[in-house]
N, C-alpha and C positions, 0 to 999 in steps of 0.2 A: 526869280527866274534864272536859269543857268545862262552863262554867256554864249554868244553865237560863235561857234568854232570857225565860221568863215571870216570872222573879223578879229578874233583873239587867238593868241598863242596858247599852246597846251599848258604851259606853266601858269598862265593867267587864269585859265579855266579851272585848273587844279586848285589854285590858291583861292578862287572864289567859292569852290565847293567845300573846302576844308572846314570853314566855321560850322557847317551843318553835319560834320562827320559824327558817326556813332563812336562812343568810347569803346575800348576793347572789352570793358565790363558789360556794356550793352550787347556787343556781338557775342560774347561768351554766354550771356543769359539766353539769347535767341537760339544759340546752338545747343543749349542744354548742357554746357560744360560745368563741371564742379570747380569750386574755387581753387583747389590745389592743382587743377589741370591747366590753369591759365597763368602764364608767367609774364606779367606786363613789363614792357620797356617803354615807360612813359604812358600817356593816356590813349594813344592811338595805334600803337604797335605792340604786339606781344609774341612770345613764343608759346607753343603748346607742348605740354608733356605728353608726347605721343604714346609712351609706354602705358601710362595710366588710362588714357582714352581708349586705346585699342584693347586693353585688358577688360575694361568695364563694358565695352560694347561688342565684345567678341561674338556674341550670338545674334547681334542685329544684322539683318540682311544688308548686303551691299547695295548702293545706289546704282542707277544707270551710269555707265562709264563712257564718256565722249572725248575723243581726241580731236584737237584742232591742228590742221596742217595747211599747206598752201601749194599753189602752182609754183614753178620756178620764178623767183622774184627778180625785179630790177635791183640795181644797187641801192635804191631808196627804200626797199622793203614794201610789202603790200598789206600791212595792217593785220597781221596774225594775232598779235597781243591785243590790239584794239578790238578785233572780232571776238576773241576769248572773253574780254570784258563785256562787249555788247551782247553776246549770246547769254552770258550770265545775267545781265540786266534784263534781257528780254524774257528769260525763264522766270526771273523774279517778278516781272510785270504780270506774268501768267499765274502768279501765286504758287510757283513751284519752290520747293525747298532746295536751293542750289548753292554749290560752292565751286569756286574756280581754283586751279593751281597753275601758277606760272613760275618762271625762272627768275632768280635774282639777276639784275643787270650787272655787267662788268664795267668797271671804271674806264676801261679802254674805249669802247664805243660811246659811252656816256660823255666822255670828254673829247670825242673825235667827231665822227660824222653821222653815226646811226642813231644816237640818242639812247635814252635809258630803258626803252621797251616797256614803259608803263601803260601803253595804249596811247590813245590820242582823241582829240575832240571831246565829246561828252561821254566817252567810254574809256575811262582811265582807272588805274589803281592808285589810291591815295592813302596817306600823305606822300606827295611826290618827292620832297627833298630827302627824307630818310630812305625812301625806296631807292633813290638814285645814288646816294652818297654813303654806301657801306651798310645800311640797314642795321642789323644787330651784330654784325661782325663775322658772319660766316666765311666770307671770302678772305678776310684777314686771318682767320683761324686756318684756312686751307693754305695760305701763303706761309704761315709760320710752320705748319706741319711739314709741308713739302720742302721748304728751305732748310729745316732742321735735318732732313735726310741728306741734303747736299752738304751741310756742315759736317755731319757724321762721316760721309764718304770722303770729302776732301781732307779732313783732318786725319782720317785713317790712312789714306795714301801717303800723307806727309810723314806720319809716325813710322809706317812700314819702310819708307825710304831712308829715314834717319837712324833707325834702331835695328840691331840684329835680333835674332830670335830670343836670345836670353834676356835682352833688355825689354823686348815686347812682353815676355812672360812676366817680368817683374811688374809691369803695368797692367797685368791681367788682360793682355791682348793676344789673340791668335792671328798669325799671319794669313791674310786672305788672298794675297798675290793679285790684288786688283790691277787690271790693265787700264791705265789712264787714257789710252787711246780708244777704249771701248766702253764709254760711259753712256748709259741709256737716258739719263735724266739731265735736264738743265735747271738753272735757277728760274724762279717765276716772279713776276710782278703784275699788278692789275692795271697796267696802262699799255698803250700801243707804242712801243719804243724800238723802232727798227735798228737803231744804233747799237742795241744790246744783243742782237741776234747771235752774233759770233764775237767772242771776246777771249782774251788770254788772262788767266788768273795765276796767282802765286808769284808775281814779280817781286823782286827784292831779295832778301837774304834767306838763310836756312830756316829761320823762325817765321817766315812769312808765307809758308805753304809750299806746295809742290807746283811748279810751273806747268801749266797744261792748257789746252784749248777747252773752252766752255761756252756758255751762252745763256740767254734768257728766253723763256716762252711766256705767253700771257697766262695769268693765274687760272683762268677758267678752262684752260686746256689740260690742266694738271690731272694726273691719275687720281689724286686725292679728291678732286671735284667729282670725278666719275664714281669713286667709291661712295661719296655722299649721296649721289643720285640713286645708286642701286642697293646700298646697304639696307637691311631689314630691321636691324637693331644694333645695340652697342657691341654685343658679342660677335655678330657678323662683321661689323666694321673692324674690330680688333683683329680678327682672323685675316681679313682682307689686307689690312695695313701691313701685316708681317710678310705678305707675299709680294709686295712691290719690288720689282727688279730695278735696282739703281744702276748697276754696271755688270761687267763680266770679268772673271779672273783671266789670267794669261793662258789658261787651257780652254777658255770658252764657256766655263760654268757660270751660271748667273749668281750674282751677289745681291742678296735681298736686304730689306730694312731689318729683318729679324737677324740676319748675319751681323749687321752693324749694331745690334742691340739698341736700336732707336725706335722701333715700331710702337712700343708702349708709350713713350713720350710723345710721339706723333699723335697717337690716339687721344692722349690727355688734352691736346689742343683742340680736339674735335668733339668733345663730349657735349658741350652746349649747342654746337652747330648742328647736331643730329636732330634737334627739335625744330619743326617747321615754324615759319613766321606767319602771323595772322595780320592781315590788313583788310581793305575793303574797296569796292568799286565806288565811283562817284555817286552811285545811287544806294549805297549801303549794303550791298551783298558781300558776304565774306569771301576773302581771297587768301589762299595759302601761297606763300612765296618761299621757294626752297630749291637749292641747287642752281646750276648756272647755264649760260647760253652756249652758242657756238656748236651747232650740230655738224658743221663742216669740219671742225678739228677736234670735236669731243662728242660725247653722247647726246648732249643738247636736250635733256629732258628735265622737267620738274621731277622731284624725287618720288621713289616708290613709297616712302614713308608718308609724304604729303598726300599722295593719292589714296593710300589706305585710310588715312584719317578722314579725308574728304568723303570717301565712299561710305564710311560709317556714320558721318554726321549729317548727311544730306540724302535727298532722293535722286538728284542729278548732280554728277560731278564732272566738271569740264576741265580737262588738262590740255596743256599745250606742248607741241613738239617743235624743235627749232627748224627754221628755214623750210625748204620744200619737202614734198612727200617722198622724193627720191632719197633723201638723206634723213631728215628728222623723223618722218613717219616710218621709214624702213627700220630705223633703230628702235623706235617705240614698239613696233611690230615684232621684230626678231630678237631684240635684246631685253628691253624693259619688261615687256609682257612675259617673256620666257623666264626672267629672273623673279618676277613678282607672282606669277601664276594667275594674274588678272586678265580677264577677257573683255575687250571693249564692245559696246553695243552699236556705236556709230562713229563715223569720222567726218569732220567738216573740212572740205577743201576750199580754202579761201582763194578767190580770184579777183583781180581788178582789171578794168578796161585798160588802164595804163600798161600793166604787165602783158596783157594779151596783145596789145598793139606792138609792144617791144618784140615779142616773139613772132609777130606777123610781118615785121619789116621796118618798123619805125626806128629812128636813131636811138642808141642806148643812152639813157639819162646818166649824167655824171653828177655825183653828190657835190653839193656846194655851188653848182652852177644852175642857172635858170632851166626849167623844163623846156626841151626843144619845142619850137613852134608847131611841129607836126602833131603834137599831142593835143593841141587846143581845138582842133576841128574834128568833125565826125569822119570816121573812116571804117566802115563796116567790113571792108575787105581785109584790112589788117587784123581786125578782131577775129574774123572767121578763120584766117590762117593761123593766128596765135592760139586758137582753141585746140589745135593739134597737141600742144603741150598739156592743156587741161585734160583732154581725153586720155592721153598717155598716162597721166598721173591718177586719173580716175580708175583706170584699169589696174594700176598698182594696188590701190586700196581694195579693189574687188578681189585681187589675188589673195589677200588676207582673209577674205570671207566676211568683210565688214560692210555694213550698209553706208554708202556715201551720200553726203549732202553737199552740194555746191553752194557756197555763199558768194554771191556777187557783192563784194564790199564796195558800196557805191561811193563815188566821188560826185559832188554836186555838178561837175562839168560833164558827166557821162550823158549820152543821149539815149532816148528811148529805142532807137533802131539798133544801137550797139548792144544794149541790154537784151533786147529781143533775140538777137543773133546768138548770144551766149546761152540764153535759156533754151532755145531750140536745139542747139548742138549738145548741150549737157543732158537734156532730157532724152534725146535720141540715144545717148550713150548709156542710159539706164540709171541716171541719178535724179534724186530730188533736187530742185533748184529753188533758192530763196534770194530775193533782192533784199539787202539789209542796209539801212541808213543809220546805223548806230553811231557813227562818227559825228553826224550832224544832229541826231535827235535822241541819242541814248537808247534806253530800253524800249521806248515807244517805236523807235525805228527798226528794232530787231524782232518784232513780233512774228513776222513771216518766217524768219530764220528759226526762232524758238519753236514754232509749231511744226516745222519740217523736221527738226531734230527729235522732238517728242515722238512724231510718227515713225521715224527711222528706228528709234530705240524700242518701239513696241513690236517691230518685226523680228522674227528669228534670224539668226545669222549662223555662219559655219566657219568660225575663226580657226585659222591654221597657220603654222609658220612656213616661211619660204623654204627653209632648209633644216635638216636635222644635224645635231652636233657630231653625229657619227660620220658625216661626210668629210672627205679630205679638205683641207684649207683652200687649196686652189679651186676645187670644185665649187665651194661656197662663193668665193670671190667671183668666179665666172657666172654663177647663177644671179648674183646681185647685179653684175655688170650687164648681163644680157637681158634679164627679165625685169629689172627695175630701171636701169639707165637706158636700155635699148642699144647697147654696144654689140658689135659683131664678134667680140672675143676680148681676151686680155693679153697684154704683153708685159714683160717684166725686165727691169734692168738686171744685169748679172748678179749684183749684190742681193737684190730683192728675191730673185729666183733661188739663190743659194739659201737664203734665210727661210723661204717657204718650204724647201725640201727638208731642211733640218727640223723645222717645226712639225712637219707631217710625220717625222720619225719619233717625236716626243709625245708619248700618250697623254702626259699631263697638259701640254699646250694644246693638243688636238681637241680636248674637251672644252676649250674656251670658245666664247662667241666671237663674232666678226664685226668689228666697228670700223667702218670705212671712213677715210679722210679724203674729202673731195670738195672742189669748189661748189658753192651753193648757187652760183649764177648761171649754171648750165647743167643739162643732163649729162654732159660729157665732162672730161677733165680740163677742158678749155673754156674759160669763162665767157669768151666772146661768141661762142656758138649757141644760138638761141633756137627756140622751137623744139623740134624732135629730130636732131641730126641723124643722118644715115651714113653707113659705110665707114665706121670708125672703130677703133679698139682702145680700151682703157689701158693706160700705162701705169703700172705699179712701180714706183721708184724706191720704196723702202717699206719695211714691215716692222712695227714696234710691238712690244709685248707688255700688256697691262695685266699681269697676273692677279694683282689685287682686285682690280675692277672686274676681272673675269672675261677679258677679251683680248684678241689679237687685233692690231691696228694697221691694216694696209693703207699706205699713203699714196694717193693717186695725183699725178700732175705736180705742179710747182708750188703748191700751197705752203704757206709759212705758218708755223705754230706761234709766231709773234707777229701780229699785224703791224702795219705802219701808221703813223699819224699823218693826216692830210695837211695840205697847205692852209686850209681854212677850217680848223677844228672848232668844235662846239665850245671849248673852254674860253674862247675869245669873247663869247657872249654871256658867260655865267658871271654873276657878281652878287654882292650882298648889300641889302639896304642896311646901312650902319645904324639907323634909328630903330628899326623894328627887328633886325637880325634875320629877316626873311631872305631866302635865296631866290634869285630871279634868273631867268634865261635857260633853265633846264627844259629839255623836251624829250 
């Protein structure tokens, strides 16, 4: 019998489930994989040779395609990964051939306050330790590829400063006239290290580099991670890698990784990372893990490659988008589906009574502190008021022409009256609604959700994008702000406005998609504003260019590309049993 999640930590539940795991060879056999298509990393984790699989199964029809998103969460998260696992388990209980795709966790939140995003309770992705601690090295490859570009940039600046043109020519270098005050990229690492956001490098003598301002971002915000998420094959990745803008020269012209002769070496680091990782739920359904989190500062999607593999190997493929529907789903809708050509059949909008109460007026929970007492008692009024956020995001999904299913991700403390209120409001808004108790009961608790999703997939839809790439950049930003976030318009800092105007005059940049950076804790750019705020405008303070990934990145609000570590981080509770070597304390 599985452990009771009301009495045991997630890592204890995962550890108890792991002795009964299927080997990757069993999973491969159940999926119909050829021996050469399975690339084991031990007995319970493998990479899949996506090229061979997609070539062999090119004529097989695609599965039903389901995206899992959520209402605007509290800082504690509302169980989107848990629901992805639970839905997959529920479909498995209904004897459906199902595969899930989720994102690889970042070491930053894993060792901080959010956890590893493996799911929770009886709906988890296992084995938990490798999932949480680097998996097969994809993020490490991204860090090496990204930081190699920074090595190439900073060394080139140093050499151009120290040598004249004749001396550069002898070293087979062409002067690029890089402006050290106009560098687009920072270094990256996969932890939350606020002390490294702004640094000075090149201190010392002439041989120690060129002194300049620099800094660090978290690894999963890297454009290389975005490229991994949207690339369709190795050729596509190599082309994208060469388009990455690292800096600008003194005349304002972009300097790319191809200009620095480093794009090929960067791609070399990424060859193995292009293959998705195979794991499983606690009930043995296959899970593809690929690309990274953070839809608030990145694209926040499991990879196109993983989805294409899942769609060929199953009848139902469940993929996850980061954070809430205003950012994660919006990027799935207008970026990922545009790049992949794939059309979803349904979208699951995850809601919790806790988050609805928060949007309805309850105190905002603080990670690392006890849940406020106000959440422990029934308050139907708060829930009903908070449903304004749910209905707003339901309407966002409907704008995409996709059939929505509201999943009430049940906590055992929720009351019948609170659940009835959500069901009544969501159904009146035109959605199927399912109460799901997967956290507590696994697949058995997700049968209502599974049935609702199957029904939604069987109905026709009319999928369409919010905007066309022919639209000017500022028009697109305004459409996202007004039609997705509910803003009354958009304001720009002087620098951001100047950048937007320049970009609209560049036909190459004009063709790129739009990947917004915004807090995940509010529909607005202010994380403290809950529900559906009225009478506000979105402030764009900067616009970045991710030419390799294929999008322009407007940055709203005061969000940081390098998060900070809290005063009570998760690493304080992680340790190793020195007798067995097992890791404990992960969540």
